[in-house]
Rosetta silent file (secondary structure, phi, psi, omega in degrees, C-alpha in Angstrom):
SEQUENCE: XXXXXXXXXXXXXXXXXXXXXXXXXXXXXXXXXXXXXXXXXXXXXXXXXXXXXXXXXXXXXXXXXXXXXXXXXXXXXXXXXXXXXXXXXXXXXXXXXXXXXXXXXXXXXXXXXXXXXXXXXXXXXX
SCORE:     score description
SCORE:     0.000 S_00000001
   1 L     0.000  159.289  178.042  128.434  174.974  -14.940 S_00000001
   2 E   -62.910  143.623  178.913  125.176  173.158  -14.195 S_00000001
   3 L   -85.349   78.964  177.993  124.769  169.849  -16.002 S_00000001
   4 L  -142.179  147.896 -174.591  121.688  170.812  -17.991 S_00000001
   5 H   -60.153  -30.289 -177.362  121.095  170.935  -21.737 S_00000001
   6 H   -68.091  -11.159  179.554  120.302  174.652  -21.736 S_00000001
   7 H   -99.171   -6.765 -178.996  123.925  175.376  -20.809 S_00000001
   8 H   -64.442  -27.286  178.828  125.556  173.364  -23.623 S_00000001
   9 H   -59.962  -33.239  178.636  125.252  176.417  -25.916 S_00000001
  10 H   -63.433  -45.210  179.177  127.825  178.178  -23.744 S_00000001
  11 H   -67.254  -39.159  179.168  130.382  175.416  -24.319 S_00000001
  12 H   -64.652  -38.331  178.451  129.566  175.254  -28.031 S_00000001
  13 H   -66.720  -42.225  177.758  130.086  179.020  -28.346 S_00000001
  14 H   -61.628  -44.069  179.809  133.426  178.806  -26.550 S_00000001
  15 H   -62.372  -41.744 -179.899  134.504  175.956  -28.856 S_00000001
  16 H   -63.870  -43.475 -179.752  133.487  177.936  -31.953 S_00000001
  17 H   -64.199  -46.883  179.503  135.394  181.007  -30.834 S_00000001
  18 H   -67.282  -37.375  177.280  138.546  179.081  -29.988 S_00000001
  19 H   -61.161  -42.703  177.515  138.248  177.033  -33.183 S_00000001
  20 H   -62.728  -43.377  178.046  138.095  180.210  -35.238 S_00000001
  21 H   -62.913  -30.950 -178.678  141.146  181.557  -33.386 S_00000001
  22 L   -83.948   -3.126  178.874  142.970  178.272  -34.090 S_00000001
  23 L    86.031   17.109  178.338  142.282  178.536  -37.819 S_00000001
  24 L   -66.260  149.914  171.856  139.725  175.737  -37.989 S_00000001
  25 L   -74.397  168.062  177.280  137.469  175.529  -41.016 S_00000001
  26 H   -58.250  -42.233  179.516  133.713  175.938  -40.526 S_00000001
  27 H   -63.326  -40.277  179.011  133.334  172.146  -40.781 S_00000001
  28 H   -66.386  -39.191  177.020  136.024  171.580  -38.142 S_00000001
  29 H   -63.572  -45.686  178.412  134.336  174.064  -35.811 S_00000001
  30 H   -61.993  -37.797  177.736  130.986  172.324  -36.331 S_00000001
  31 H   -61.153  -45.763 -179.821  132.621  168.949  -35.652 S_00000001
  32 H   -65.051  -41.735  178.345  134.019  170.156  -32.333 S_00000001
  33 H   -62.233  -41.642  179.101  130.692  171.707  -31.358 S_00000001
  34 H   -64.926  -41.527  178.765  128.873  168.454  -32.187 S_00000001
  35 H   -60.160  -44.003  178.610  131.344  166.397  -30.143 S_00000001
  36 H   -62.655  -43.452  178.538  130.780  168.614  -27.108 S_00000001
  37 H   -59.730  -42.009 -179.259  127.010  168.332  -27.531 S_00000001
  38 H   -64.113  -43.175 -179.686  127.209  164.537  -27.669 S_00000001
  39 H   -64.512  -47.904 -178.887  129.280  164.290  -24.508 S_00000001
  40 H   -64.831  -40.562  177.939  127.044  166.647  -22.539 S_00000001
  41 H   -60.996  -40.205  177.906  123.899  164.925  -23.840 S_00000001
  42 H   -62.426  -36.687  178.742  125.277  161.571  -22.699 S_00000001
  43 H   -71.970  -41.089 -178.670  125.825  163.012  -19.235 S_00000001
  44 H   -66.580  -37.549 -178.101  122.393  164.653  -19.045 S_00000001
  45 H   -68.002  -21.345 -179.707  120.660  161.445  -20.163 S_00000001
  46 L   -75.854  173.341  178.227  122.189  159.512  -17.287 S_00000001
  47 L   -72.274  140.647  179.355  120.803  159.386  -13.784 S_00000001
  48 L  -179.698 -173.560 -179.641  121.596  162.422  -11.740 S_00000001
  49 L  -121.961  168.365  178.199  120.244  165.421   -9.910 S_00000001
  50 L   -67.565  -13.884  179.009  119.702  169.061  -10.753 S_00000001
  51 L   -85.972   -7.974 -179.364  122.696  169.870   -8.537 S_00000001
  52 L   -64.931  146.135 -178.024  125.138  167.990  -10.803 S_00000001
  53 E  -133.224  161.095  171.603  127.758  170.122  -12.498 S_00000001
  54 E  -127.554  158.261  173.619  130.368  169.814  -15.202 S_00000001
  55 E  -125.474  136.464  177.418  133.652  171.529  -15.767 S_00000001
  56 E  -122.910  130.116  177.217  135.103  172.074  -19.220 S_00000001
  57 E  -118.214  129.028  179.330  138.724  172.939  -19.861 S_00000001
  58 E  -110.178  131.246  177.723  139.861  174.099  -23.314 S_00000001
  59 E  -128.853  122.547  177.506  143.523  173.917  -24.276 S_00000001
  60 E  -100.999  139.229  172.516  144.850  175.329  -27.535 S_00000001
  61 L  -138.920 -176.538 -176.431  148.192  174.305  -28.957 S_00000001
  62 L   -63.589  -18.243 -176.606  149.848  174.569  -32.348 S_00000001
  63 L   -99.732  -25.458 -176.628  148.045  171.506  -33.656 S_00000001
  64 E   168.752 -147.145 -176.092  144.479  172.055  -32.459 S_00000001
  65 E  -129.964  137.029  172.751  142.237  172.094  -29.409 S_00000001
  66 E  -113.531  129.509  178.389  141.829  169.676  -26.521 S_00000001
  67 E  -118.954  126.567  175.777  138.603  169.833  -24.528 S_00000001
  68 E  -115.290  122.136  179.594  138.268  167.995  -21.229 S_00000001
  69 E  -112.506  126.933 -176.737  134.782  167.671  -19.771 S_00000001
  70 E  -127.267  137.969  175.180  134.476  166.438  -16.197 S_00000001
  71 E  -104.670  149.226  177.718  131.393  165.766  -14.113 S_00000001
  72 L   -97.261    6.912 -179.335  131.239  166.139  -10.349 S_00000001
  73 L   -58.976  126.463 -177.850  128.497  163.502  -10.062 S_00000001
  74 L   -61.247  128.807  179.026  129.407  161.226   -7.153 S_00000001
  75 L    69.064   17.180 -175.880  130.513  157.812   -8.378 S_00000001
  76 L   -69.953  140.179  169.765  130.074  158.898  -11.980 S_00000001
  77 L  -136.588  112.501 -174.809  131.451  156.831  -14.785 S_00000001
  78 L   -68.410  128.378 -179.378  130.696  158.351  -18.161 S_00000001
  79 L  -124.830  106.924  179.449  129.115  155.815  -20.486 S_00000001
  80 L   -84.832  134.144  178.018  128.745  156.866  -24.113 S_00000001
  81 L   -76.381  173.599 -175.679  126.079  155.039  -26.104 S_00000001
  82 H   -60.126  -39.149  179.530  126.792  153.521  -29.527 S_00000001
  83 H   -64.565  -44.398  179.192  125.504  156.558  -31.405 S_00000001
  84 H   -61.427  -40.747  178.907  127.690  158.956  -29.391 S_00000001
  85 H   -63.802  -43.992  178.777  130.737  156.743  -30.019 S_00000001
  86 H   -61.157  -43.442  179.637  130.002  156.659  -33.761 S_00000001
  87 H   -65.004  -47.036 -179.969  129.636  160.437  -33.859 S_00000001
  88 H   -62.355  -39.019  176.788  132.818  161.052  -31.860 S_00000001
  89 H   -59.351  -30.143 -176.701  134.724  158.638  -34.107 S_00000001
  90 H   -87.096  -28.038 -168.910  133.602  160.760  -37.073 S_00000001
  91 H  -111.648  -14.216  176.388  134.106  164.294  -35.773 S_00000001
  92 L  -122.862  159.985 -178.961  137.200  164.344  -33.551 S_00000001
  93 L   -78.476  -34.247  176.901  140.703  163.051  -34.102 S_00000001
  94 E  -151.877  151.904  169.653  140.926  161.387  -30.692 S_00000001
  95 E  -150.219  156.630 -179.234  138.844  161.018  -27.587 S_00000001
  96 E  -143.271  133.284  175.485  139.263  159.278  -24.274 S_00000001
  97 E  -111.526  121.408 -177.619  136.733  158.391  -21.597 S_00000001
  98 E  -135.991   93.695  179.772  138.274  157.926  -18.171 S_00000001
  99 L    64.211 -112.511 -177.866  135.811  157.618  -15.305 S_00000001
 100 L   -97.003   14.489 -178.052  134.199  161.028  -14.876 S_00000001
 101 E  -123.591  139.959  169.732  136.328  162.686  -17.610 S_00000001
 102 E  -125.451  128.770  177.263  136.023  162.844  -21.382 S_00000001
 103 E  -114.028  126.665  179.029  138.874  164.327  -23.392 S_00000001
 104 E  -112.295  135.116  177.390  138.257  165.400  -26.988 S_00000001
 105 E  -123.959  120.680  176.426  141.095  166.272  -29.370 S_00000001
 106 E  -120.982  119.486  179.740  140.360  168.112  -32.605 S_00000001
 107 E   -93.960  146.394  175.848  143.316  168.929  -34.828 S_00000001
 108 L   -71.927  151.562  177.881  143.321  171.774  -37.303 S_00000001
 109 L   -61.755  157.109 -179.226  143.507  170.785  -40.948 S_00000001
 110 H   -58.719  -35.688  179.840  146.969  170.682  -42.428 S_00000001
 111 H   -61.884  -40.032 -177.956  146.162  173.745  -44.515 S_00000001
 112 H   -70.875  -32.208 -176.281  145.381  175.786  -41.412 S_00000001
 113 H   -88.082  -15.631 -177.780  148.541  174.740  -39.601 S_00000001
 114 H  -110.130   -8.981 -178.641  150.961  175.197  -42.520 S_00000001
 115 L   -89.628  131.309  175.798  149.626  178.360  -44.151 S_00000001
 116 L   -94.285  110.366 -176.262  151.121  181.663  -43.101 S_00000001
 117 L   -64.695  -14.268 -179.894  148.279  184.209  -43.265 S_00000001
 118 L   -94.019   -4.775 -178.066  150.819  187.035  -43.617 S_00000001
 119 L   -72.277  145.983  177.112  152.534  185.480  -46.644 S_00000001
 120 L   -79.635  117.880 -177.412  152.159  187.173  -50.010 S_00000001
 121 L   -59.474  -26.175 -178.385  150.207  184.744  -52.268 S_00000001
 122 L   -70.303  -25.629 -177.839  152.126  186.038  -55.317 S_00000001
 123 L  -105.715   -1.747 -179.657  155.441  184.823  -53.869 S_00000001
 124 L   -75.652  144.930  177.585  154.192  181.592  -52.252 S_00000001
 125 L   -75.441  145.920  179.028  155.260  178.308  -53.786 S_00000001
 126 L   -90.336    0.000    0.000  152.519  176.209  -55.353 S_00000001
């Protein structure tokens, strides 16, 4: 997609939908959405052209969601400012910046990963 702020809503919507499917709480979904916004904002704030694009890959597994955001900007090296680093430290479980790629890992809460939604609450152990 084009690397412009008006397109970040698309990625945030995708993250919210997948987060809901993964059993994330509302707060966990908001955390993932905020992390994506910070990464894209850091890319938009850098020098570039209107032709720059990003690619986002979402991977769901039993523990949570991994989002990899990559820019096609020639010679790009993603540089997160101090505020973005502080925010990412607070809202995702892990992140990695590697050249033109940022990988975000958000794990579902333990309650979401250990609760069986089909279990009868009357027979569940406390």
